[in-house]
All heavy atoms as TSV, in Angstrom:
chain	resi	resn	atom	element	x	y	z
A	1	MET	N	N	68.467	-44.642	14.578
A	1	MET	CA	C	69.231	-44.273	13.415
A	1	MET	C	C	69.731	-42.837	13.471
A	1	MET	O	O	70.874	-42.636	13.167
A	1	MET	CB	C	68.341	-44.462	12.165
A	1	MET	CG	C	69.028	-44.345	10.941
A	1	MET	SD	S	70.514	-45.358	10.665
A	1	MET	CE	C	69.871	-46.950	10.773
A	2	ILE	N	N	68.905	-41.921	13.966
A	2	ILE	CA	C	69.351	-40.579	14.039
A	2	ILE	C	C	70.429	-40.459	15.081
A	2	ILE	O	O	71.366	-39.630	14.885
A	2	ILE	CB	C	68.111	-39.686	14.373
A	2	ILE	CG1	C	67.159	-39.633	13.197
A	2	ILE	CG2	C	68.556	-38.276	14.723
A	2	ILE	CD1	C	65.879	-38.935	13.424
A	3	SER	N	N	70.341	-41.196	16.095
A	3	SER	CA	C	71.386	-41.153	17.148
A	3	SER	C	C	72.700	-41.623	16.617
A	3	SER	O	O	73.790	-41.079	16.965
A	3	SER	CB	C	70.982	-41.957	18.382
A	3	SER	OG	O	69.818	-41.404	18.977
A	4	LEU	N	N	72.729	-42.655	15.839
A	4	LEU	CA	C	73.907	-43.150	15.247
A	4	LEU	C	C	74.540	-42.104	14.286
A	4	LEU	O	O	75.734	-41.888	14.251
A	4	LEU	CB	C	73.678	-44.431	14.519
A	4	LEU	CG	C	73.376	-45.654	15.406
A	4	LEU	CD1	C	73.080	-46.879	14.487
A	4	LEU	CD2	C	74.573	-46.023	16.304
A	5	GLY	N	N	73.726	-41.485	13.552
A	5	GLY	CA	C	74.186	-40.388	12.642
A	5	GLY	C	C	74.705	-39.246	13.405
A	5	GLY	O	O	75.781	-38.661	13.042
A	6	THR	N	N	74.099	-38.905	14.543
A	6	THR	CA	C	74.654	-37.863	15.448
A	6	THR	C	C	76.027	-38.240	15.972
A	6	THR	O	O	76.936	-37.436	15.963
A	6	THR	CB	C	73.693	-37.506	16.487
A	6	THR	OG1	O	72.428	-37.122	15.927
A	6	THR	CG2	C	74.158	-36.410	17.377
A	7	LEU	N	N	76.162	-39.466	16.368
A	7	LEU	CA	C	77.403	-39.911	16.967
A	7	LEU	C	C	78.541	-39.893	15.825
A	7	LEU	O	O	79.645	-39.500	16.112
A	7	LEU	CB	C	77.320	-41.299	17.473
A	7	LEU	CG	C	76.535	-41.407	18.762
A	7	LEU	CD1	C	76.352	-42.831	19.217
A	7	LEU	CD2	C	77.215	-40.582	19.926
A	8	ALA	N	N	78.174	-40.281	14.640
A	8	ALA	CA	C	79.165	-40.249	13.491
A	8	ALA	C	C	79.547	-38.780	13.184
A	8	ALA	O	O	80.712	-38.487	13.008
A	8	ALA	CB	C	78.568	-40.907	12.292
A	9	ASP	N	N	78.542	-37.844	13.306
A	9	ASP	CA	C	78.850	-36.437	13.048
A	9	ASP	C	C	79.779	-35.850	14.129
A	9	ASP	O	O	80.745	-35.172	13.879
A	9	ASP	CB	C	77.556	-35.637	13.039
A	9	ASP	CG	C	77.810	-34.182	12.680
A	9	ASP	OD1	O	78.590	-33.881	11.828
A	9	ASP	OD2	O	77.162	-33.331	13.398
A	10	ILE	N	N	79.565	-36.220	15.405
A	10	ILE	CA	C	80.384	-35.748	16.487
A	10	ILE	C	C	81.827	-36.321	16.369
A	10	ILE	O	O	82.816	-35.636	16.510
A	10	ILE	CB	C	79.745	-36.178	17.898
A	10	ILE	CG1	C	78.492	-35.349	18.107
A	10	ILE	CG2	C	80.677	-35.932	19.016
A	10	ILE	CD1	C	77.649	-35.833	19.284
A	11	GLY	N	N	81.861	-37.573	15.970
A	11	GLY	CA	C	83.178	-38.198	15.826
A	11	GLY	C	C	83.962	-37.540	14.656
A	11	GLY	O	O	85.168	-37.287	14.765
A	12	PHE	N	N	83.268	-37.248	13.560
A	12	PHE	CA	C	83.968	-36.596	12.450
A	12	PHE	C	C	84.437	-35.183	12.860
A	12	PHE	O	O	85.564	-34.805	12.543
A	12	PHE	CB	C	83.022	-36.479	11.258
A	12	PHE	CG	C	83.560	-35.609	10.181
A	12	PHE	CD1	C	84.600	-36.128	9.345
A	12	PHE	CD2	C	83.178	-34.316	10.007
A	12	PHE	CE1	C	85.148	-35.322	8.335
A	12	PHE	CE2	C	83.692	-33.496	9.024
A	12	PHE	CZ	C	84.640	-33.975	8.221
A	13	ASN	N	N	83.593	-34.445	13.551
A	13	ASN	CA	C	83.952	-33.101	13.955
A	13	ASN	C	C	85.157	-33.163	14.927
A	13	ASN	O	O	86.011	-32.283	14.818
A	13	ASN	CB	C	82.784	-32.407	14.692
A	13	ASN	CG	C	81.717	-32.024	13.633
A	13	ASN	OD1	O	82.029	-31.715	12.475
A	13	ASN	ND2	N	80.483	-31.987	14.085
A	14	LEU	N	N	85.228	-34.176	15.802
A	14	LEU	CA	C	86.365	-34.253	16.680
A	14	LEU	C	C	87.672	-34.561	15.896
A	14	LEU	O	O	88.668	-33.885	16.065
A	14	LEU	CB	C	86.105	-35.425	17.684
A	14	LEU	CG	C	87.276	-35.764	18.630
A	14	LEU	CD1	C	87.509	-34.556	19.556
A	14	LEU	CD2	C	87.012	-37.029	19.379
A	15	VAL	N	N	87.561	-35.521	14.982
A	15	VAL	CA	C	88.751	-35.833	14.102
A	15	VAL	C	C	89.140	-34.660	13.277
A	15	VAL	O	O	90.308	-34.357	13.128
A	15	VAL	CB	C	88.472	-37.154	13.313
A	15	VAL	CG1	C	89.584	-37.419	12.301
A	15	VAL	CG2	C	88.291	-38.346	14.224
A	16	PHE	N	N	88.174	-34.007	12.676
A	16	PHE	CA	C	88.428	-32.865	11.788
A	16	PHE	C	C	89.102	-31.708	12.605
A	16	PHE	O	O	90.079	-31.104	12.110
A	16	PHE	CB	C	87.187	-32.381	11.074
A	16	PHE	CG	C	87.459	-31.303	10.073
A	16	PHE	CD1	C	88.054	-31.544	8.901
A	16	PHE	CD2	C	87.004	-29.998	10.374
A	16	PHE	CE1	C	88.246	-30.517	7.997
A	16	PHE	CE2	C	87.183	-28.982	9.502
A	16	PHE	CZ	C	87.893	-29.237	8.256
A	17	GLY	N	N	88.590	-31.482	13.806
A	17	GLY	CA	C	89.227	-30.455	14.620
A	17	GLY	C	C	90.601	-30.728	14.997
A	17	GLY	O	O	91.508	-29.860	14.983
A	18	ARG	N	N	90.890	-31.936	15.378
A	18	ARG	CA	C	92.244	-32.354	15.724
A	18	ARG	C	C	93.111	-32.256	14.523
A	18	ARG	O	O	94.303	-31.814	14.672
A	18	ARG	CB	C	92.243	-33.793	16.255
A	18	ARG	CG	C	91.524	-33.914	17.579
A	18	ARG	CD	C	92.213	-33.327	18.712
A	18	ARG	NE	N	91.373	-33.486	19.878
A	18	ARG	CZ	C	91.818	-33.116	21.089
A	18	ARG	NH1	N	92.948	-32.616	21.323
A	18	ARG	NH2	N	90.960	-33.272	22.067
A	19	ALA	N	N	92.692	-32.716	13.394
A	19	ALA	CA	C	93.492	-32.657	12.129
A	19	ALA	C	C	93.751	-31.186	11.796
A	19	ALA	O	O	94.852	-30.866	11.284
A	19	ALA	CB	C	92.798	-33.358	10.980
A	20	THR	N	N	92.777	-30.304	11.981
A	20	THR	CA	C	92.938	-28.877	11.692
A	20	THR	C	C	94.085	-28.358	12.590
A	20	THR	O	O	94.932	-27.567	12.144
A	20	THR	CB	C	91.660	-28.122	11.830
A	20	THR	OG1	O	90.707	-28.664	10.948
A	20	THR	CG2	C	91.810	-26.698	11.511
A	21	ASP	N	N	94.030	-28.736	13.802
A	21	ASP	CA	C	95.105	-28.211	14.766
A	21	ASP	C	C	96.509	-28.711	14.359
A	21	ASP	O	O	97.440	-27.989	14.418
A	21	ASP	CB	C	94.773	-28.696	16.173
A	21	ASP	CG	C	93.596	-27.999	16.833
A	21	ASP	OD1	O	93.184	-26.917	16.277
A	21	ASP	OD2	O	93.074	-28.538	17.756
A	22	TYR	N	N	96.535	-29.951	13.855
A	22	TYR	CA	C	97.813	-30.517	13.590
A	22	TYR	C	C	98.370	-30.181	12.124
A	22	TYR	O	O	99.503	-29.883	12.078
A	22	TYR	CB	C	97.681	-31.991	13.723
A	22	TYR	CG	C	98.976	-32.780	13.611
A	22	TYR	CD1	C	99.944	-32.732	14.728
A	22	TYR	CD2	C	99.359	-33.542	12.441
A	22	TYR	CE1	C	101.130	-33.442	14.580
A	22	TYR	CE2	C	100.533	-34.150	12.392
A	22	TYR	CZ	C	101.499	-34.128	13.463
A	22	TYR	OH	O	102.635	-34.783	13.349
A	23	PHE	N	N	97.453	-30.319	11.162
A	23	PHE	CA	C	97.879	-30.086	9.787
A	23	PHE	C	C	97.629	-28.773	9.221
A	23	PHE	O	O	98.210	-28.408	8.215
A	23	PHE	CB	C	97.246	-31.186	8.809
A	23	PHE	CG	C	97.558	-32.566	9.181
A	23	PHE	CD1	C	96.654	-33.390	9.654
A	23	PHE	CD2	C	98.920	-33.077	8.961
A	23	PHE	CE1	C	96.949	-34.763	9.962
A	23	PHE	CE2	C	99.204	-34.365	9.242
A	23	PHE	CZ	C	98.245	-35.211	9.747
A	24	GLY	N	N	96.654	-28.116	9.800
A	24	GLY	CA	C	96.214	-26.759	9.241
A	24	GLY	C	C	94.911	-26.997	8.447
A	24	GLY	O	O	94.536	-28.082	8.097
A	25	TYR	N	N	94.183	-25.914	8.237
A	25	TYR	CA	C	92.867	-25.991	7.640
A	25	TYR	C	C	92.892	-26.494	6.220
A	25	TYR	O	O	92.016	-27.287	5.810
A	25	TYR	CB	C	92.184	-24.615	7.785
A	25	TYR	CG	C	90.752	-24.659	7.284
A	25	TYR	CD1	C	89.816	-25.256	8.115
A	25	TYR	CD2	C	90.404	-24.108	6.120
A	25	TYR	CE1	C	88.490	-25.274	7.684
A	25	TYR	CE2	C	89.037	-24.093	5.719
A	25	TYR	CZ	C	88.077	-24.680	6.513
A	25	TYR	OH	O	86.794	-24.665	6.151
A	26	GLY	N	N	93.792	-26.067	5.470
A	26	GLY	CA	C	93.845	-26.372	3.993
A	26	GLY	C	C	93.978	-27.834	3.741
A	26	GLY	O	O	93.267	-28.451	2.940
A	27	ILE	N	N	94.934	-28.470	4.411
A	27	ILE	CA	C	95.099	-29.928	4.211
A	27	ILE	C	C	94.023	-30.711	4.882
A	27	ILE	O	O	93.548	-31.702	4.244
A	27	ILE	CB	C	96.511	-30.338	4.780
A	27	ILE	CG1	C	97.617	-29.673	3.975
A	27	ILE	CG2	C	96.626	-31.871	4.877
A	27	ILE	CD1	C	98.991	-29.926	4.499
A	28	SER	N	N	93.564	-30.320	6.031
A	28	SER	CA	C	92.480	-31.032	6.704
A	28	SER	C	C	91.168	-30.975	5.901
A	28	SER	O	O	90.406	-31.966	5.977
A	28	SER	CB	C	92.217	-30.424	8.047
A	28	SER	OG	O	93.394	-30.547	8.858
A	29	PHE	N	N	90.953	-29.936	5.160
A	29	PHE	CA	C	89.693	-29.861	4.416
A	29	PHE	C	C	89.625	-30.857	3.299
A	29	PHE	O	O	88.525	-31.211	2.843
A	29	PHE	CB	C	89.549	-28.443	3.881
A	29	PHE	CG	C	88.129	-28.092	3.508
A	29	PHE	CD1	C	87.189	-27.780	4.551
A	29	PHE	CD2	C	87.680	-28.077	2.233
A	29	PHE	CE1	C	85.895	-27.461	4.248
A	29	PHE	CE2	C	86.405	-27.811	1.892
A	29	PHE	CZ	C	85.437	-27.531	2.905
A	30	MET	N	N	90.726	-31.466	2.882
A	30	MET	CA	C	90.691	-32.514	1.899
A	30	MET	C	C	90.146	-33.806	2.422
A	30	MET	O	O	89.700	-34.621	1.616
A	30	MET	CB	C	92.140	-32.751	1.425
A	30	MET	CG	C	92.739	-31.617	0.660
A	30	MET	SD	S	94.371	-32.083	0.100
A	30	MET	CE	C	95.076	-30.482	-0.229
A	31	ALA	N	N	89.972	-33.922	3.671
A	31	ALA	CA	C	89.326	-35.088	4.280
A	31	ALA	C	C	87.868	-35.113	4.127
A	31	ALA	O	O	87.199	-36.189	4.154
A	31	ALA	CB	C	89.655	-35.264	5.690
A	32	VAL	N	N	87.234	-33.943	3.906
A	32	VAL	CA	C	85.765	-33.915	3.815
A	32	VAL	C	C	85.251	-34.671	2.657
A	32	VAL	O	O	84.346	-35.469	2.821
A	32	VAL	CB	C	85.358	-32.399	3.779
A	32	VAL	CG1	C	83.804	-32.294	3.511
A	32	VAL	CG2	C	85.679	-31.685	5.026
A	33	PRO	N	N	85.716	-34.525	1.469
A	33	PRO	CA	C	85.162	-35.352	0.301
A	33	PRO	C	C	85.413	-36.918	0.574
A	33	PRO	O	O	84.544	-37.671	0.179
A	33	PRO	CB	C	85.923	-34.934	-0.946
A	33	PRO	CG	C	86.489	-33.596	-0.605
A	33	PRO	CD	C	86.739	-33.567	0.915
A	34	LEU	N	N	86.479	-37.229	1.198
A	34	LEU	CA	C	86.749	-38.612	1.452
A	34	LEU	C	C	85.749	-39.214	2.456
A	34	LEU	O	O	85.204	-40.312	2.295
A	34	LEU	CB	C	88.189	-38.894	2.017
A	34	LEU	CG	C	89.348	-38.520	0.990
A	34	LEU	CD1	C	90.661	-38.664	1.746
A	34	LEU	CD2	C	89.247	-39.445	-0.090
A	35	CYS	N	N	85.393	-38.369	3.426
A	35	CYS	CA	C	84.454	-38.865	4.400
A	35	CYS	C	C	83.079	-38.891	3.810
A	35	CYS	O	O	82.249	-39.850	4.107
A	35	CYS	CB	C	84.440	-37.938	5.679
A	35	CYS	SG	S	85.917	-38.103	6.640
A	36	MET	N	N	82.771	-37.983	2.971
A	36	MET	CA	C	81.447	-37.953	2.271
A	36	MET	C	C	81.323	-39.247	1.364
A	36	MET	O	O	80.259	-39.909	1.381
A	36	MET	CB	C	81.325	-36.711	1.389
A	36	MET	CG	C	81.058	-35.487	2.117
A	36	MET	SD	S	81.080	-33.945	1.245
A	36	MET	CE	C	80.160	-34.360	-0.237
A	37	ALA	N	N	82.343	-39.631	0.703
A	37	ALA	CA	C	82.331	-40.855	-0.086
A	37	ALA	C	C	82.156	-42.071	0.755
A	37	ALA	O	O	81.450	-42.967	0.467
A	37	ALA	CB	C	83.575	-40.898	-0.954
A	38	GLY	N	N	82.889	-42.061	1.906
A	38	GLY	CA	C	82.790	-43.223	2.775
A	38	GLY	C	C	81.346	-43.400	3.351
A	38	GLY	O	O	80.793	-44.451	3.388
A	39	PHE	N	N	80.780	-42.299	3.743
A	39	PHE	CA	C	79.425	-42.298	4.316
A	39	PHE	C	C	78.357	-42.688	3.214
A	39	PHE	O	O	77.424	-43.411	3.494
A	39	PHE	CB	C	78.980	-40.988	4.957
A	39	PHE	CG	C	79.590	-40.892	6.357
A	39	PHE	CD1	C	80.458	-39.945	6.621
A	39	PHE	CD2	C	79.128	-41.707	7.379
A	39	PHE	CE1	C	81.057	-39.823	7.921
A	39	PHE	CE2	C	79.567	-41.621	8.613
A	39	PHE	CZ	C	80.582	-40.627	8.940
A	40	TYR	N	N	78.573	-42.297	2.012
A	40	TYR	CA	C	77.752	-42.638	0.857
A	40	TYR	C	C	77.816	-44.057	0.566
A	40	TYR	O	O	76.775	-44.716	0.346
A	40	TYR	CB	C	78.111	-41.818	-0.374
A	40	TYR	CG	C	77.149	-42.119	-1.520
A	40	TYR	CD1	C	75.847	-41.717	-1.483
A	40	TYR	CD2	C	77.698	-42.685	-2.669
A	40	TYR	CE1	C	75.000	-42.026	-2.633
A	40	TYR	CE2	C	76.877	-43.008	-3.733
A	40	TYR	CZ	C	75.524	-42.664	-3.735
A	40	TYR	OH	O	74.693	-42.917	-4.714
A	41	LEU	N	N	79.023	-44.658	0.635
A	41	LEU	CA	C	79.164	-46.104	0.369
A	41	LEU	C	C	78.530	-46.889	1.506
A	41	LEU	O	O	77.890	-47.910	1.216
A	41	LEU	CB	C	80.674	-46.488	0.281
A	41	LEU	CG	C	81.289	-45.934	-1.044
A	41	LEU	CD1	C	82.835	-46.270	-0.998
A	41	LEU	CD2	C	80.722	-46.592	-2.259
A	42	ALA	N	N	78.633	-46.417	2.724
A	42	ALA	CA	C	77.977	-47.093	3.875
A	42	ALA	C	C	76.453	-46.994	3.723
A	42	ALA	O	O	75.715	-47.933	3.991
A	42	ALA	CB	C	78.422	-46.429	5.155
A	43	TYR	N	N	75.953	-45.829	3.247
A	43	TYR	CA	C	74.524	-45.704	3.012
A	43	TYR	C	C	73.986	-46.699	1.921
A	43	TYR	O	O	73.033	-47.329	2.082
A	43	TYR	CB	C	74.148	-44.288	2.562
A	43	TYR	CG	C	72.823	-44.212	1.971
A	43	TYR	CD1	C	71.654	-44.236	2.698
A	43	TYR	CD2	C	72.632	-44.131	0.567
A	43	TYR	CE1	C	70.426	-44.199	2.140
A	43	TYR	CE2	C	71.419	-44.053	-0.006
A	43	TYR	CZ	C	70.321	-44.109	0.789
A	43	TYR	OH	O	69.069	-44.032	0.207
A	44	LEU	N	N	74.771	-46.825	0.766
A	44	LEU	CA	C	74.365	-47.744	-0.241
A	44	LEU	C	C	74.349	-49.164	0.226
A	44	LEU	O	O	73.412	-49.918	-0.054
A	44	LEU	CB	C	75.308	-47.625	-1.440
A	44	LEU	CG	C	75.169	-46.350	-2.247
A	44	LEU	CD1	C	76.287	-46.364	-3.376
A	44	LEU	CD2	C	73.830	-46.139	-2.808
A	45	ARG	N	N	75.320	-49.535	1.068
A	45	ARG	CA	C	75.289	-50.882	1.641
A	45	ARG	C	C	74.148	-51.103	2.490
A	45	ARG	O	O	73.457	-52.112	2.471
A	45	ARG	CB	C	76.615	-51.127	2.341
A	45	ARG	CG	C	76.690	-52.483	2.850
A	45	ARG	CD	C	78.054	-52.811	3.450
A	45	ARG	NE	N	78.068	-54.187	3.939
A	45	ARG	CZ	C	79.097	-54.730	4.442
A	45	ARG	NH1	N	80.263	-54.125	4.431
A	45	ARG	NH2	N	79.027	-56.028	4.888
A	46	PHE	N	N	73.859	-50.111	3.355
A	46	PHE	CA	C	72.750	-50.225	4.348
A	46	PHE	C	C	71.417	-50.267	3.492
A	46	PHE	O	O	70.503	-51.063	3.866
A	46	PHE	CB	C	72.699	-49.009	5.217
A	46	PHE	CG	C	71.622	-49.007	6.275
A	46	PHE	CD1	C	71.740	-49.787	7.383
A	46	PHE	CD2	C	70.477	-48.276	6.050
A	46	PHE	CE1	C	70.714	-49.806	8.330
A	46	PHE	CE2	C	69.425	-48.246	6.912
A	46	PHE	CZ	C	69.514	-49.055	8.099
A	47	ALA	N	N	71.256	-49.472	2.553
A	47	ALA	CA	C	70.038	-49.411	1.758
A	47	ALA	C	C	69.837	-50.706	1.016
A	47	ALA	O	O	68.707	-51.165	0.844
A	47	ALA	CB	C	70.038	-48.208	0.820
A	48	ARG	N	N	70.933	-51.252	0.472
A	48	ARG	CA	C	70.780	-52.473	-0.294
A	48	ARG	C	C	70.395	-53.610	0.657
A	48	ARG	O	O	69.575	-54.502	0.321
A	48	ARG	CB	C	72.078	-52.781	-0.890
A	48	ARG	CG	C	72.001	-53.932	-1.906
A	48	ARG	CD	C	73.295	-54.138	-2.658
A	48	ARG	NE	N	73.362	-53.091	-3.721
A	48	ARG	CZ	C	74.088	-53.271	-4.778
A	48	ARG	NH1	N	74.911	-54.294	-4.874
A	48	ARG	NH2	N	74.137	-52.281	-5.698
A	49	ARG	N	N	70.911	-53.578	1.846
A	49	ARG	CA	C	70.618	-54.737	2.778
A	49	ARG	C	C	69.251	-54.561	3.340
A	49	ARG	O	O	68.483	-55.591	3.463
A	49	ARG	CB	C	71.638	-54.713	3.900
A	49	ARG	CG	C	71.402	-55.825	4.987
A	49	ARG	CD	C	72.455	-55.936	5.928
A	49	ARG	NE	N	73.635	-56.554	5.245
A	49	ARG	CZ	C	74.754	-56.810	5.848
A	49	ARG	NH1	N	74.901	-56.462	7.136
A	49	ARG	NH2	N	75.731	-57.299	5.225
A	50	PHE	N	N	68.738	-53.360	3.763
A	50	PHE	CA	C	67.523	-53.298	4.498
A	50	PHE	C	C	66.385	-52.656	3.703
A	50	PHE	O	O	65.267	-52.900	3.987
A	50	PHE	CB	C	67.768	-52.452	5.812
A	50	PHE	CG	C	68.712	-53.173	6.746
A	50	PHE	CD1	C	70.038	-52.661	6.909
A	50	PHE	CD2	C	68.351	-54.308	7.431
A	50	PHE	CE1	C	70.899	-53.256	7.769
A	50	PHE	CE2	C	69.289	-54.866	8.264
A	50	PHE	CZ	C	70.487	-54.401	8.488
A	51	GLY	N	N	66.696	-51.821	2.780
A	51	GLY	CA	C	65.633	-51.091	2.060
A	51	GLY	C	C	64.948	-51.874	1.018
A	51	GLY	O	O	63.859	-51.719	0.686
A	52	ALA	N	N	65.688	-52.884	0.436
A	52	ALA	CA	C	65.127	-53.590	-0.712
A	52	ALA	C	C	63.997	-54.548	-0.216
A	52	ALA	O	O	63.040	-54.864	-1.034
A	52	ALA	CB	C	66.195	-54.452	-1.345
A	53	ARG	N	N	63.960	-54.937	1.004
A	53	ARG	CA	C	62.901	-55.826	1.473
A	53	ARG	C	C	61.577	-55.140	1.513
A	53	ARG	O	O	60.550	-55.791	1.249
A	53	ARG	CB	C	63.235	-56.330	2.864
A	53	ARG	CG	C	64.287	-57.391	2.857
A	53	ARG	CD	C	64.438	-57.940	4.275
A	53	ARG	NE	N	65.882	-58.108	4.449
A	53	ARG	CZ	C	66.434	-58.088	5.645
A	53	ARG	NH1	N	65.747	-57.877	6.743
A	53	ARG	NH2	N	67.741	-58.251	5.736
A	54	SER	N	N	61.560	-53.884	1.893
A	54	SER	CA	C	60.341	-53.184	1.971
A	54	SER	C	C	59.849	-52.565	0.674
A	54	SER	O	O	58.803	-51.997	0.581
A	54	SER	CB	C	60.395	-52.023	3.058
A	54	SER	OG	O	61.389	-51.151	2.610
A	55	GLY	N	N	60.645	-52.683	-0.373
A	55	GLY	CA	C	60.314	-52.206	-1.698
A	55	GLY	C	C	60.465	-50.679	-1.827
A	55	GLY	O	O	60.013	-50.085	-2.792
A	56	GLN	N	N	61.132	-50.053	-0.929
A	56	GLN	CA	C	61.229	-48.551	-0.958
A	56	GLN	C	C	62.430	-48.161	-1.926
A	56	GLN	O	O	62.343	-47.032	-2.401
A	56	GLN	CB	C	61.496	-48.018	0.418
A	56	GLN	CG	C	60.332	-48.213	1.301
A	56	GLN	CD	C	60.629	-47.748	2.761
A	56	GLN	OE1	O	61.769	-47.387	3.091
A	56	GLN	NE2	N	59.637	-47.758	3.568
A	57	ILE	N	N	63.348	-49.026	-2.122
A	57	ILE	CA	C	64.506	-48.652	-2.942
A	57	ILE	C	C	64.484	-49.443	-4.163
A	57	ILE	O	O	64.324	-50.670	-4.159
A	57	ILE	CB	C	65.806	-48.841	-2.153
A	57	ILE	CG1	C	65.824	-47.911	-1.000
A	57	ILE	CG2	C	67.009	-48.629	-3.056
A	57	ILE	CD1	C	66.988	-48.145	-0.044
A	58	ILE	N	N	64.590	-48.817	-5.332
A	58	ILE	CA	C	64.557	-49.462	-6.635
A	58	ILE	C	C	65.982	-49.347	-7.239
A	58	ILE	O	O	66.445	-48.264	-7.342
A	58	ILE	CB	C	63.523	-48.859	-7.567
A	58	ILE	CG1	C	62.086	-48.974	-6.894
A	58	ILE	CG2	C	63.600	-49.442	-8.940
A	58	ILE	CD1	C	61.050	-48.223	-7.676
A	59	TRP	N	N	66.586	-50.491	-7.535
A	59	TRP	CA	C	67.926	-50.409	-8.093
A	59	TRP	C	C	67.756	-50.699	-9.632
A	59	TRP	O	O	67.176	-51.580	-10.084
A	59	TRP	CB	C	68.727	-51.537	-7.496
A	59	TRP	CG	C	68.918	-51.293	-6.040
A	59	TRP	CD1	C	68.326	-51.872	-5.050
A	59	TRP	CD2	C	70.006	-50.502	-5.450
A	59	TRP	NE1	N	68.769	-51.459	-3.834
A	59	TRP	CE2	C	69.811	-50.647	-4.032
A	59	TRP	CE3	C	71.020	-49.731	-5.948
A	59	TRP	CZ2	C	70.621	-49.973	-3.206
A	59	TRP	CZ3	C	71.825	-49.084	-5.082
A	59	TRP	CH2	C	71.601	-49.206	-3.705
A	60	LYS	N	N	68.376	-49.805	-10.363
A	60	LYS	CA	C	68.384	-49.947	-11.817
A	60	LYS	C	C	69.774	-50.296	-12.213
A	60	LYS	O	O	70.753	-49.633	-11.864
A	60	LYS	CB	C	67.962	-48.654	-12.490
A	60	LYS	CG	C	66.589	-48.288	-12.212
A	60	LYS	CD	C	66.099	-47.054	-12.991
A	60	LYS	CE	C	64.700	-46.707	-12.711
A	60	LYS	NZ	N	64.260	-45.464	-13.433
A	61	ARG	N	N	69.884	-51.376	-12.942
A	61	ARG	CA	C	71.164	-51.891	-13.436
A	61	ARG	C	C	71.224	-51.831	-14.954
A	61	ARG	O	O	70.218	-52.145	-15.534
A	61	ARG	CB	C	71.469	-53.240	-12.862
A	61	ARG	CG	C	71.609	-53.299	-11.414
A	61	ARG	CD	C	71.880	-54.743	-10.982
A	61	ARG	NE	N	71.733	-54.769	-9.560
A	61	ARG	CZ	C	72.788	-55.101	-8.718
A	61	ARG	NH1	N	73.982	-55.286	-9.228
A	61	ARG	NH2	N	72.696	-55.149	-7.448
A	62	GLY	N	N	72.346	-51.569	-15.400
A	62	GLY	CA	C	72.482	-51.636	-16.892
A	62	GLY	C	C	72.599	-50.405	-17.560
A	62	GLY	O	O	72.893	-49.397	-17.667
């Protein structure tokens, strides 16, 4: 799991660096919140699928 996170971080840094070269720092920095939201949604999906079985994640609805 840590290795996959590291690979995702390396990939993001590569894309962010290329975008900074192409678009400039100001515009490229707008991608950071979008990526954070995407990773958060992926985490929620992963946690819902695998964490609920072990009882570690409690979902409150309503």
